[in-house]
C-alpha positions in Angstrom: -67.2 -40.2 -119.3 -64.5 -37.7 -118.8 -61.9 -36.9 -116.1 -59.3 -34.3 -115.5 -61.5 -31.1 -116.0 -63.7 -32.5 -118.8 -61.0 -34.3 -120.9 -61.3 -37.7 -122.3 -58.9 -40.4 -120.8 -57.3 -43.2 -122.9 -59.8 -45.9 -122.0 -62.8 -43.6 -122.8 -61.4 -42.9 -126.3 -60.6 -46.6 -126.9 -64.2 -47.5 -125.9 -65.7 -44.7 -128.2 -63.5 -46.0 -131.0 -64.8 -49.5 -130.7 -68.3 -48.3 -130.6 -67.9 -46.2 -133.7 -66.6 -49.2 -135.4 -69.2 -51.4 -134.3 -72.0 -49.0 -135.4 -70.2 -48.5 -138.7 -70.0 -52.3 -139.3 -73.9 -52.6 -139.0 -74.5 -49.2 -140.7 -76.1 -47.7 -137.6 -76.0 -44.0 -137.4 -73.6 -42.3 -135.1 -74.9 -39.3 -133.1 -72.3 -37.6 -131.0 -73.1 -34.9 -128.4 -69.8 -33.2 -127.8 -68.9 -31.4 -124.6 -65.2 -31.9 -123.8 -62.0 -30.0 -123.6 -60.2 -32.7 -125.5 -58.0 -35.5 -124.4 -56.1 -36.0 -121.2 -52.6 -34.5 -121.4 -50.6 -35.7 -118.5 -47.5 -37.8 -118.1 -49.6 -40.7 -116.6 -52.2 -40.5 -119.4 -49.3 -40.5 -121.9 -47.8 -43.6 -120.4 -51.4 -45.2 -120.3 -51.7 -44.8 -124.1 -53.9 -41.5 -124.3 -52.2 -40.5 -127.7 -52.6 -43.8 -129.2 -56.4 -44.1 -128.0 -57.0 -40.6 -129.2 -55.6 -41.5 -132.6 -57.6 -44.7 -132.7 -60.9 -42.5 -132.0 -60.0 -39.9 -134.6 -59.3 -42.7 -137.3 -62.5 -44.6 -136.4 -64.7 -41.4 -136.8 -62.9 -40.4 -140.1 -63.0 -43.9 -141.6 -66.7 -44.8 -140.7 -69.0 -44.5 -143.7 -72.2 -44.7 -141.8 -74.2 -41.6 -141.0 -72.5 -39.3 -138.6 -74.1 -36.2 -136.9 -72.4 -34.3 -134.3 -74.3 -32.0 -131.8 -72.0 -29.5 -129.9 -73.8 -29.0 -126.6 -70.9 -27.4 -124.6 -67.2 -27.2 -125.2 -65.4 -28.4 -128.4 -61.9 -27.0 -128.5 -59.0 -28.1 -130.6 -58.5 -31.9 -130.9 -62.0 -32.6 -129.4 -63.6 -30.6 -132.2 -61.5 -32.0 -134.9 -62.1 -35.6 -133.9 -65.8 -35.4 -133.3 -67.1 -32.7 -135.4 -64.4 -31.5 -137.7 -64.4 -31.8 -141.4 -61.7 -34.4 -141.1 -64.2 -36.5 -139.1 -66.4 -36.7 -142.3 -69.5 -35.7 -140.3 -72.5 -35.6 -142.3 -74.0 -32.8 -140.3 -72.5 -30.5 -137.4 -75.0 -28.7 -135.2 -74.4 -26.5 -132.2 -76.4 -25.1 -129.4 -76.3 -21.5 -128.9 -74.4 -21.9 -125.6 -71.7 -24.0 -127.2 -68.1 -23.0 -127.3 -66.0 -23.9 -130.3 -62.5 -23.0 -131.1 -59.0 -24.0 -132.1 -57.7 -23.2 -128.6 -59.3 -23.2 -125.1 -59.9 -19.6 -123.8 -57.1 -19.3 -121.6 -54.6 -20.5 -124.2 -56.2 -18.3 -127.1 -56.1 -15.1 -124.9 -52.5 -15.7 -123.9 -51.5 -16.2 -127.6 -53.8 -13.8 -129.5 -54.2 -11.0 -127.0 -50.9 -11.0 -124.9 -50.5 -7.3 -125.8 -53.9 -6.4 -124.4 -53.1 -8.4 -121.2 -49.7 -6.4 -121.0 -51.7 -3.2 -121.1 -53.6 -4.3 -118.0 -56.8 -5.8 -119.3 -58.0 -8.7 -116.9 -57.4 -12.2 -118.4 -61.0 -13.3 -117.3 -62.5 -10.4 -119.2 -60.5 -11.3 -122.3 -61.5 -15.0 -122.1 -65.2 -13.9 -121.8 -64.7 -11.8 -124.9 -63.1 -14.6 -126.7 -66.0 -17.0 -125.9 -68.5 -14.3 -127.1 -66.8 -13.2 -130.4 -64.5 -15.9 -131.7 -65.5 -19.2 -129.9 -69.2 -18.7 -130.4 -71.3 -21.0 -132.5 -72.4 -18.1 -134.8 -68.8 -17.4 -135.7 -68.3 -21.0 -136.3 -71.3 -21.3 -138.6 -70.2 -18.2 -140.6 -66.8 -19.6 -141.1 -68.4 -22.9 -142.4 -67.1 -25.1 -139.4 -70.5 -26.2 -138.5 -73.8 -26.4 -140.3 -76.4 -24.9 -138.0 -76.9 -23.4 -134.7 -80.1 -24.8 -133.2 -82.2 -24.3 -130.1 -81.9 -27.2 -127.5 -85.5 -27.7 -127.5 -85.5 -28.4 -131.4 -82.6 -31.0 -131.1 -84.8 -34.0 -131.3 -86.8 -32.8 -134.1 -83.9 -31.8 -136.1 -81.9 -35.1 -135.4 -85.0 -37.0 -136.5 -85.3 -35.1 -139.7 -81.5 -35.5 -140.4 -81.5 -39.2 -139.6 -84.4 -39.7 -142.0 -82.4 -37.8 -144.8 -79.3 -39.9 -144.2 -81.2 -43.2 -143.9 -80.2 -44.0 -147.5 -76.7 -42.9 -147.3 -74.3 -45.3 -149.2 -70.7 -44.7 -149.6 -68.7 -46.7 -152.1 -65.0 -46.6 -151.9 -62.3 -48.0 -154.0 -60.8 -51.3 -152.5 -57.6 -50.8 -150.6 -55.0 -52.8 -148.7 -55.0 -51.0 -145.4 -57.4 -48.6 -143.6 
């Protein structure tokens, strides 16, 4: 569940972290459908522990050794992409629908940073945001850059996930013993 324009709140992130740890404890696969702008970034959220909860969630994903598959169905910008589907999350497979939006920055921020000169010349911000979504934050560009494994049609999601879970059923990760996670 998300609040604040599609951003995850502290309690949502804490619940998701506990769920990932539970699944990892019993070697159950974690399949994550990603459609969020990231984590809540307000003063109230910060006082409520949003940063701590977001860090706990990112750590739970990265530390989990169970099979992990991420399917980006909508937006995955910045911290949400890194936490749920980035290379640091150690996902075994990252898939995206053709309508997905994947980027380091949300369109409004990206246009302001990358194309401020074009905005100064009179190009409309809405047009530049649409261009950003179509050229840079599109799943094809993410696949070409190696950030995701495959762009899939929504109708094929179940079939592809079933095959991926079959392939990952025997996944075993052996790590050196360590004092702290």
